[in-house]
Every structure is written in C-alpha cells, then in structure tokens.
N, CA, C and O atoms as CSV, one atom per row, in Angstrom:
chain,resi,resn,atom,element,x,y,z
A,1,MET,N,N,112.797,56.151,64.414
A,1,MET,CA,C,111.938,57.214,63.902
A,1,MET,C,C,112.544,58.590,64.153
A,1,MET,O,O,112.558,59.453,63.275
A,2,LYS,N,N,113.050,58.775,65.384
A,2,LYS,CA,C,113.605,60.074,65.760
A,2,LYS,C,C,114.789,60.423,64.857
A,2,LYS,O,O,114.928,61.568,64.429
A,3,GLU,N,N,115.634,59.445,64.570
A,3,GLU,CA,C,116.790,59.701,63.737
A,3,GLU,C,C,116.389,60.133,62.318
A,3,GLU,O,O,117.006,61.017,61.725
A,4,THR,N,N,115.352,59.494,61.800
A,4,THR,CA,C,114.868,59.837,60.467
A,4,THR,C,C,114.304,61.269,60.451
A,4,THR,O,O,114.562,62.038,59.524
A,5,LEU,N,N,113.543,61.605,61.476
A,5,LEU,CA,C,112.993,62.979,61.538
A,5,LEU,C,C,114.122,64.004,61.683
A,5,LEU,O,O,114.078,65.071,61.071
A,6,MET,N,N,115.109,63.685,62.475
A,6,MET,CA,C,116.207,64.617,62.638
A,6,MET,C,C,117.014,64.790,61.345
A,6,MET,O,O,117.464,65.893,61.036
A,7,LEU,N,N,117.194,63.714,60.603
A,7,LEU,CA,C,117.875,63.808,59.305
A,7,LEU,C,C,117.042,64.649,58.357
A,7,LEU,O,O,117.577,65.522,57.674
A,8,LEU,N,N,115.787,64.409,58.307
A,8,LEU,CA,C,114.880,65.202,57.455
A,8,LEU,C,C,114.940,66.672,57.846
A,8,LEU,O,O,115.006,67.542,56.977
A,9,SER,N,N,114.918,66.955,59.126
A,9,SER,CA,C,114.991,68.319,59.594
A,9,SER,C,C,116.314,68.977,59.179
A,9,SER,O,O,116.323,70.141,58.776
A,10,THR,N,N,117.405,68.259,59.271
A,10,THR,CA,C,118.702,68.783,58.847
A,10,THR,C,C,118.710,69.097,57.366
A,10,THR,O,O,119.215,70.147,56.967
A,11,ARG,N,N,118.175,68.233,56.553
A,11,ARG,CA,C,118.120,68.458,55.103
A,11,ARG,C,C,117.263,69.677,54.750
A,11,ARG,O,O,117.609,70.466,53.871
A,12,ILE,N,N,116.138,69.811,55.459
A,12,ILE,CA,C,115.261,70.957,55.204
A,12,ILE,C,C,115.970,72.237,55.592
A,12,ILE,O,O,115.888,73.230,54.870
A,13,GLU,N,N,116.665,72.234,56.720
A,13,GLU,CA,C,117.378,73.417,57.156
A,13,GLU,C,C,118.466,73.799,56.155
A,13,GLU,O,O,118.662,74.982,55.873
A,14,GLU,N,N,119.164,72.818,55.624
A,14,GLU,CA,C,120.171,73.081,54.599
A,14,GLU,C,C,119.544,73.741,53.385
A,14,GLU,O,O,120.084,74.715,52.860
A,15,ARG,N,N,118.416,73.225,52.936
A,15,ARG,CA,C,117.744,73.772,51.756
A,15,ARG,C,C,117.248,75.201,52.020
A,15,ARG,O,O,117.337,76.072,51.154
A,16,ARG,N,N,116.722,75.424,53.240
A,16,ARG,CA,C,116.248,76.745,53.607
A,16,ARG,C,C,117.388,77.762,53.577
A,16,ARG,O,O,117.224,78.874,53.075
A,17,LYS,N,N,118.548,77.373,54.119
A,17,LYS,CA,C,119.710,78.252,54.133
A,17,LYS,C,C,120.173,78.552,52.707
A,17,LYS,O,O,120.498,79.694,52.384
A,18,GLU,N,N,120.201,77.524,51.858
A,18,GLU,CA,C,120.587,77.751,50.449
A,18,GLU,C,C,119.645,78.745,49.780
A,18,GLU,O,O,120.082,79.635,49.051
A,19,LEU,N,N,118.379,78.587,50.031
A,19,LEU,CA,C,117.379,79.471,49.435
A,19,LEU,C,C,117.537,80.909,49.947
A,19,LEU,O,O,117.422,81.861,49.176
A,20,LEU,N,N,117.802,81.061,51.251
A,20,LEU,CA,C,118.004,82.384,51.786
A,20,LEU,C,C,119.251,83.045,51.201
A,20,LEU,O,O,119.254,84.243,50.919
A,21,GLU,N,N,120.305,82.255,51.023
A,21,GLU,CA,C,121.529,82.809,50.409
A,21,GLU,C,C,121.235,83.236,48.963
A,21,GLU,O,O,121.698,84.281,48.507
A,22,SER,N,N,120.479,82.432,48.274
A,22,SER,CA,C,120.120,82.745,46.899
A,22,SER,C,C,119.293,84.039,46.858
A,22,SER,O,O,119.520,84.896,46.004
A,23,MET,N,N,118.343,84.175,47.778
A,23,MET,CA,C,117.515,85.368,47.818
A,23,MET,C,C,118.390,86.594,48.136
A,23,MET,O,O,118.204,87.667,47.561
A,24,GLY,N,N,119.325,86.419,49.041
A,24,GLY,CA,C,120.213,87.506,49.408
A,24,GLY,C,C,121.092,87.963,48.267
A,24,GLY,O,O,121.463,89.134,48.190
A,25,ALA,N,N,121.434,87.023,47.363
A,25,ALA,CA,C,122.249,87.330,46.216
A,25,ALA,C,C,121.450,87.975,45.120
A,25,ALA,O,O,122.020,88.435,44.131
A,26,GLY,N,N,120.122,88.022,45.269
A,26,GLY,CA,C,119.257,88.665,44.293
A,26,GLY,C,C,119.036,87.857,43.042
A,26,GLY,O,O,118.962,88.424,41.951
A,27,THR,N,N,118.926,86.512,43.168
A,27,THR,CA,C,118.748,85.678,42.003
A,27,THR,C,C,117.303,85.657,41.505
A,27,THR,O,O,117.040,85.201,40.393
A,28,ALA,N,N,116.367,86.147,42.318
A,28,ALA,CA,C,114.966,86.187,41.846
A,28,ALA,C,C,114.861,87.159,40.673
A,28,ALA,O,O,115.285,88.311,40.770
A,29,LYS,N,N,114.296,86.688,39.573
A,29,LYS,CA,C,114.209,87.489,38.353
A,29,LYS,C,C,113.160,88.566,38.413
A,29,LYS,O,O,113.263,89.579,37.721
A,30,ASP,N,N,112.135,88.358,39.246
A,30,ASP,CA,C,111.069,89.344,39.359
A,30,ASP,C,C,110.435,89.226,40.732
A,30,ASP,O,O,110.833,88.392,41.544
A,31,PHE,N,N,109.459,90.059,40.979
A,31,PHE,CA,C,108.806,90.082,42.274
A,31,PHE,C,C,108.077,88.746,42.536
A,31,PHE,O,O,108.040,88.263,43.667
A,32,GLY,N,N,107.514,88.174,41.495
A,32,GLY,CA,C,106.811,86.887,41.632
A,32,GLY,C,C,107.774,85.796,42.081
A,32,GLY,O,O,107.418,84.952,42.904
A,33,GLY,N,N,108.966,85.807,41.555
A,33,GLY,CA,C,109.982,84.822,41.975
A,33,GLY,C,C,110.367,84.999,43.429
A,33,GLY,O,O,110.564,84.027,44.158
A,34,TYR,N,N,110.473,86.260,43.843
A,34,TYR,CA,C,110.772,86.578,45.235
A,34,TYR,C,C,109.646,86.100,46.153
A,34,TYR,O,O,109.900,85.510,47.203
A,35,GLN,N,N,108.410,86.358,45.750
A,35,GLN,CA,C,107.261,85.898,46.544
A,35,GLN,C,C,107.255,84.389,46.658
A,35,GLN,O,O,106.980,83.855,47.733
A,36,HIS,N,N,107.549,83.703,45.594
A,36,HIS,CA,C,107.586,82.238,45.594
A,36,HIS,C,C,108.653,81.752,46.574
A,36,HIS,O,O,108.410,80.832,47.354
A,37,ALA,N,N,109.819,82.364,46.534
A,37,ALA,CA,C,110.929,81.963,47.418
A,37,ALA,C,C,110.533,82.225,48.886
A,37,ALA,O,O,110.843,81.410,49.755
A,38,CYS,N,N,109.862,83.338,49.168
A,38,CYS,CA,C,109.399,83.629,50.512
A,38,CYS,C,C,108.394,82.571,50.984
A,38,CYS,O,O,108.436,82.148,52.139
A,39,GLY,N,N,107.512,82.153,50.113
A,39,GLY,CA,C,106.546,81.104,50.441
A,39,GLY,C,C,107.232,79.777,50.699
A,39,GLY,O,O,106.827,79.014,51.576
A,40,GLU,N,N,108.283,79.506,49.920
A,40,GLU,CA,C,109.031,78.269,50.128
A,40,GLU,C,C,109.726,78.273,51.495
A,40,GLU,O,O,109.691,77.277,52.218
A,41,VAL,N,N,110.344,79.377,51.835
A,41,VAL,CA,C,111.001,79.511,53.155
A,41,VAL,C,C,109.959,79.321,54.266
A,41,VAL,O,O,110.198,78.601,55.236
A,42,ARG,N,N,108.835,79.957,54.117
A,42,ARG,CA,C,107.770,79.812,55.138
A,42,ARG,C,C,107.325,78.361,55.267
A,42,ARG,O,O,107.095,77.867,56.371
A,43,GLY,N,N,107.209,77.692,54.142
A,43,GLY,CA,C,106.844,76.260,54.179
A,43,GLY,C,C,107.882,75.419,54.887
A,43,GLY,O,O,107.538,74.509,55.641
A,44,TYR,N,N,109.151,75.715,54.652
A,44,TYR,CA,C,110.221,75.004,55.367
A,44,TYR,C,C,110.132,75.226,56.869
A,44,TYR,O,O,110.333,74.293,57.647
A,45,LEU,N,N,109.834,76.441,57.279
A,45,LEU,CA,C,109.717,76.732,58.720
A,45,LEU,C,C,108.519,76.001,59.317
A,45,LEU,O,O,108.604,75.512,60.444
A,46,ILE,N,N,107.424,75.915,58.604
A,46,ILE,CA,C,106.240,75.192,59.069
A,46,ILE,C,C,106.585,73.700,59.252
A,46,ILE,O,O,106.268,73.089,60.273
A,47,ILE,N,N,107.232,73.154,58.247
A,47,ILE,CA,C,107.614,71.749,58.305
A,47,ILE,C,C,108.566,71.478,59.460
A,47,ILE,O,O,108.437,70.476,60.163
A,48,GLN,N,N,109.532,72.390,59.652
A,48,GLN,CA,C,110.466,72.266,60.784
A,48,GLN,C,C,109.726,72.178,62.116
A,48,GLN,O,O,110.048,71.360,62.977
A,49,ASN,N,N,108.715,73.056,62.259
A,49,ASN,CA,C,107.919,73.044,63.491
A,49,ASN,C,C,107.145,71.745,63.636
A,49,ASN,O,O,107.044,71.203,64.736
A,50,MET,N,N,106.603,71.246,62.549
A,50,MET,CA,C,105.873,69.973,62.603
A,50,MET,C,C,106.787,68.829,63.004
A,50,MET,O,O,106.412,67.982,63.814
A,51,ILE,N,N,107.984,68.804,62.439
A,51,ILE,CA,C,108.955,67.749,62.776
A,51,ILE,C,C,109.340,67.853,64.242
A,51,ILE,O,O,109.392,66.843,64.944
A,52,SER,N,N,109.613,69.081,64.716
A,52,SER,CA,C,109.970,69.253,66.131
A,52,SER,C,C,108.857,68.740,67.052
A,52,SER,O,O,109.130,68.084,68.057
A,53,GLU,N,N,107.624,69.038,66.708
A,53,GLU,CA,C,106.472,68.625,67.495
A,53,GLU,C,C,106.376,67.089,67.454
A,53,GLU,O,O,106.091,66.468,68.478
A,54,ALA,N,N,106.608,66.477,66.301
A,54,ALA,CA,C,106.558,65.021,66.186
A,54,ALA,C,C,107.639,64.370,67.067
A,54,ALA,O,O,107.386,63.357,67.720
A,55,ILE,N,N,108.825,64.952,67.080
A,55,ILE,CA,C,109.905,64.425,67.903
A,55,ILE,C,C,109.554,64.531,69.370
A,55,ILE,O,O,109.739,63.587,70.137
A,56,ARG,N,N,109.032,65.719,69.763
A,56,ARG,CA,C,108.632,65.891,71.176
A,56,ARG,C,C,107.535,64.897,71.578
A,56,ARG,O,O,107.584,64.305,72.656
A,57,THR,N,N,106.570,64.730,70.716
A,57,THR,CA,C,105.462,63.789,71.000
A,57,THR,C,C,105.995,62.383,71.120
A,57,THR,O,O,105.620,61.652,72.036
A,58,HIS,N,N,106.868,61.991,70.204
A,58,HIS,CA,C,107.429,60.652,70.213
A,58,HIS,C,C,108.226,60.433,71.497
A,58,HIS,O,O,108.111,59.374,72.116
A,59,GLU,N,N,109.031,61.413,71.909
A,59,GLU,CA,C,109.818,61.260,73.131
A,59,GLU,C,C,108.911,61.186,74.340
A,59,GLU,O,O,109.168,60.397,75.249
A,60,HIS,N,N,107.851,61.990,74.377
A,60,HIS,CA,C,106.913,61.963,75.490
A,60,HIS,C,C,106.213,60.622,75.586
A,60,HIS,O,O,106.043,60.086,76.681
A,61,GLU,N,N,105.804,60.071,74.444
A,61,GLU,CA,C,105.164,58.752,74.461
A,61,GLU,C,C,106.108,57.672,74.922
A,61,GLU,O,O,105.697,56.759,75.638
A,62,GLU,N,N,107.371,57.753,74.528
A,62,GLU,CA,C,108.351,56.784,74.968
A,62,GLU,C,C,108.527,56.863,76.487
A,62,GLU,O,O,108.615,55.832,77.153
A,63,GLU,N,N,108.580,58.087,77.041
A,63,GLU,CA,C,108.718,58.264,78.479
A,63,GLU,C,C,107.534,57.665,79.204
A,63,GLU,O,O,107.705,56.968,80.204
A,64,ASN,N,N,106.345,57.926,78.718
A,64,ASN,CA,C,105.142,57.373,79.347
A,64,ASN,C,C,105.139,55.867,79.294
A,64,ASN,O,O,104.780,55.205,80.269
A,65,PHE,N,N,105.539,55.317,78.154
A,65,PHE,CA,C,105.528,53.855,78.022
A,65,PHE,C,C,106.588,53.222,78.896
A,65,PHE,O,O,106.353,52.174,79.498
A,66,ASP,N,N,107.763,53.851,78.973
A,66,ASP,CA,C,108.848,53.308,79.791
A,66,ASP,C,C,108.477,53.339,81.284
A,66,ASP,O,O,108.828,52.415,82.017
A,67,SER,N,N,107.792,54.361,81.733
A,67,SER,CA,C,107.506,54.480,83.134
A,67,SER,C,C,106.353,53.567,83.566
A,67,SER,O,O,106.404,52.978,84.645
A,68,SER,N,N,105.334,53.447,82.747
A,68,SER,CA,C,104.195,52.581,83.108
A,68,SER,C,C,103.445,52.169,81.830
A,68,SER,O,O,102.497,52.831,81.409
A,69,PRO,N,N,103.884,51.086,81.243
A,69,PRO,CA,C,103.287,50.679,79.940
A,69,PRO,C,C,101.770,50.466,80.015
A,69,PRO,O,O,101.060,50.849,79.085
A,70,THR,N,N,101.269,49.883,81.066
A,70,THR,CA,C,99.829,49.626,81.105
A,70,THR,C,C,99.013,50.884,81.259
A,70,THR,O,O,97.919,50.969,80.702
A,71,ASP,N,N,99.506,51.879,82.002
A,71,ASP,CA,C,98.802,53.164,82.157
A,71,ASP,C,C,98.701,53.825,80.799
A,71,ASP,O,O,97.663,54.399,80.469
A,72,SER,N,N,99.740,53.757,80.017
A,72,SER,CA,C,99.754,54.395,78.701
A,72,SER,C,C,98.662,53.794,77.788
A,72,SER,O,O,98.016,54.506,77.020
A,73,VAL,N,N,98.483,52.513,77.890
A,73,VAL,CA,C,97.507,51.816,77.011
A,73,VAL,C,C,96.095,52.105,77.530
A,73,VAL,O,O,95.186,52.340,76.734
A,74,VAL,N,N,95.905,52.091,78.830
A,74,VAL,CA,C,94.575,52.288,79.421
A,74,VAL,C,C,94.057,53.679,79.157
A,74,VAL,O,O,92.860,53.841,78.923
A,75,LYS,N,N,94.916,54.710,79.185
A,75,LYS,CA,C,94.503,56.088,79.003
A,75,LYS,C,C,93.898,56.306,77.590
A,75,LYS,O,O,93.033,57.166,77.425
A,76,LYS,N,N,94.326,55.568,76.619
A,76,LYS,CA,C,93.825,55.741,75.258
A,76,LYS,C,C,92.551,55.047,75.111
A,76,LYS,O,O,91.957,55.069,74.033
C-alpha cells in the first residue's frame, strides 16, 4: 500500500510541477483559466497532504501491530 501511495504522490507532484511551469509561461488564455489552474494546484497540494497522512497512519498502525498485535486489536 505504501508503495502505491508513494507512486501516486510522485505522479501528482510531477503534474503539479508541469502545471506551475505552464502557468509561469503564461499559457492561461484569460483570468478564468488562471483561476482554474490555481485551483488545480491547490487540489494537488491537498491530495499530497492526504496521501502523506495516509502513509503516516499506515506506518503507525504497522508499528503498533508489530510491537503488540493483541493490544492493537483490543484498543479498537
């Protein structure tokens, strides 16, 4: 799961960088296009944060399970 999330995160980061380069080159035809691109970049950043949190949660759950599997089950 972690590898899949990291791959997804890498692809999103690549797309975000492409979009930023495009914005920097002035490819937006009007202000509405610029606003849309800004919203897209913001969405990528939000998704990146969600993926990072999912990876941290997954790693934390693995640590808890590895250290004491029964405690992890009982707490839930």
